[in-house]
C-alpha positions in Angstrom: 3.3 87.6 109.8 1.8 89.9 107.2 3.3 93.3 106.5 1.6 96.4 107.7 0.6 99.2 105.3 3.5 101.3 106.4 5.9 98.5 105.7 4.4 98.0 102.3 4.6 101.7 101.5 8.2 101.8 102.6 9.0 98.8 100.4 7.2 100.4 97.4 9.1 103.6 97.8 12.4 101.7 98.0 11.5 99.7 94.8 10.4 102.8 93.0 13.6 104.7 94.0 15.8 101.8 92.8 14.0 101.6 89.5 14.4 105.3 88.9 18.2 105.3 89.8 19.3 102.1 88.1 21.0 101.7 84.7 20.1 98.0 84.5 17.9 95.6 86.3 18.0 91.8 86.0 15.1 89.6 87.2 15.8 86.1 88.5 13.8 83.1 89.4 15.6 81.5 92.3 13.4 78.5 92.9 15.5 75.5 93.8 18.4 77.5 95.4 19.2 76.8 99.1 19.3 79.6 101.6 23.1 79.2 101.7 23.3 79.6 97.9 21.1 82.7 97.9 23.2 84.3 100.7 26.3 83.5 98.6 24.7 85.1 95.6 23.8 88.2 97.6 27.4 88.5 98.9 28.8 88.3 95.3 26.3 90.9 94.1 27.0 93.2 97.1 30.8 93.0 96.4 30.0 94.2 92.8 27.9 97.1 94.1 24.6 95.6 93.0 21.4 95.7 95.1 19.4 92.4 95.2 15.8 92.5 96.3 13.1 89.9 96.5 9.7 91.5 95.9 6.1 90.5 95.4 4.7 91.0 91.9 1.9 93.2 93.2 4.5 95.6 94.7 6.5 95.6 91.5 3.4 96.4 89.4 2.8 99.5 91.6 6.5 100.4 91.4 6.4 100.2 87.6 3.5 102.6 87.5 5.6 105.1 89.3 8.7 104.4 87.2 7.3 103.5 83.8 9.1 101.0 81.7 8.3 100.2 78.0 6.9 96.7 77.5 7.0 95.6 81.1 4.4 93.0 82.2 5.2 91.6 85.6 2.8 88.7 85.0 5.1 87.3 82.4 7.8 86.8 85.0 7.4 83.4 86.6 8.4 81.8 90.0 10.0 83.5 93.0 11.1 86.9 91.7 14.4 88.5 92.6 15.6 91.9 91.3 19.3 92.8 90.9 19.8 96.5 90.3 23.1 97.9 89.0 23.8 101.6 89.2 27.2 102.2 87.4 27.7 99.5 84.8 24.8 98.3 82.7 26.5 94.9 82.0 27.6 94.1 85.6 24.3 92.7 87.0 23.7 90.4 84.1 27.4 89.3 84.0 27.6 88.6 87.7 24.3 86.7 87.8 25.1 84.6 84.7 28.5 83.6 86.2 26.7 82.6 89.4 24.0 80.7 87.3 26.7 78.6 85.6 27.7 77.3 89.0 24.1 77.0 90.3 21.8 75.9 87.4 18.7 76.4 89.6 19.1 80.2 89.2 17.3 81.4 86.1 17.7 84.8 84.5 14.1 85.6 83.3 14.4 89.1 82.0 15.5 92.6 82.8 15.2 96.3 82.2 17.9 97.9 80.0 17.7 101.5 78.8 14.2 102.0 80.2 12.6 99.1 78.3 11.9 95.4 79.1 14.5 92.9 77.8 13.7 89.2 77.5 16.0 86.5 79.0 17.8 86.1 75.7 18.7 89.8 75.6 20.0 89.6 79.2 22.1 86.6 78.2 23.6 88.5 75.3 24.2 91.5 77.6 26.1 89.2 80.0 28.4 88.0 77.3 29.5 91.6 76.6 32.8 92.8 78.1 32.5 95.2 81.1 33.0 98.9 80.9 36.6 98.6 82.2 37.4 95.9 79.6 36.0 98.1 76.8 37.9 101.2 78.1 41.2 99.1 78.2 40.6 98.0 74.6 40.0 101.5 73.4 43.1 102.8 75.1 45.1 99.9 73.6 43.6 100.6 70.1 44.6 104.3 70.4 48.1 103.5 71.7 48.9 100.7 69.3 49.4 102.8 66.1 51.4 105.3 68.0 53.6 102.5 69.4 54.1 101.1 65.9 55.1 104.5 64.6 57.7 104.9 67.4 59.1 101.5 66.5 59.4 102.4 62.8 61.2 105.7 63.7 63.5 104.0 66.2 64.2 101.3 63.6 65.4 103.9 61.1 67.7 105.4 63.7 68.9 102.0 64.7 69.8 101.2 61.1 71.7 104.5 60.8 73.7 103.7 63.9 74.5 100.2 62.6 75.6 101.7 59.3 77.9 104.2 61.0 79.3 101.5 63.2 80.0 99.3 60.1 81.8 102.3 58.4 83.8 102.9 61.5 84.9 99.3 61.7 85.7 99.2 58.0 88.0 102.3 58.3 89.7 101.0 61.4 
């Protein structure tokens, strides 16, 4: 049953809103996935806080006119088109989908939008290999803490040596 104009307008406004709010979008070709696999993928994405939408290319073209993206040509994207939109972490949509694609080779990452410009599939794959924001934050904290911890160890080593020397003198005199 075809969609009414009101339904199409609502879908267009939802797509435009997502494109304006998102930090990163990853486009997928899900030809060859079963309904069960698509539902499994959607639940993984939902758990990660990522919205997944299947949209017609004509609606996407209209949405991109309202939310301009550099170098975006929807006609370059092939097959059944799904759109995963992440709002907090730029890496998370690509990482989550690439992990799912390793288990289900029928899912193809065909491009994305990163920083307001179109990114090819290779760039999305590189983005997926980056550590997440939490991992990077943990590494930065560790790198800041590491020299301080080493300095504390050096200072405590000096005090420890002094205690050992005093203990040895005490034992020698006794």
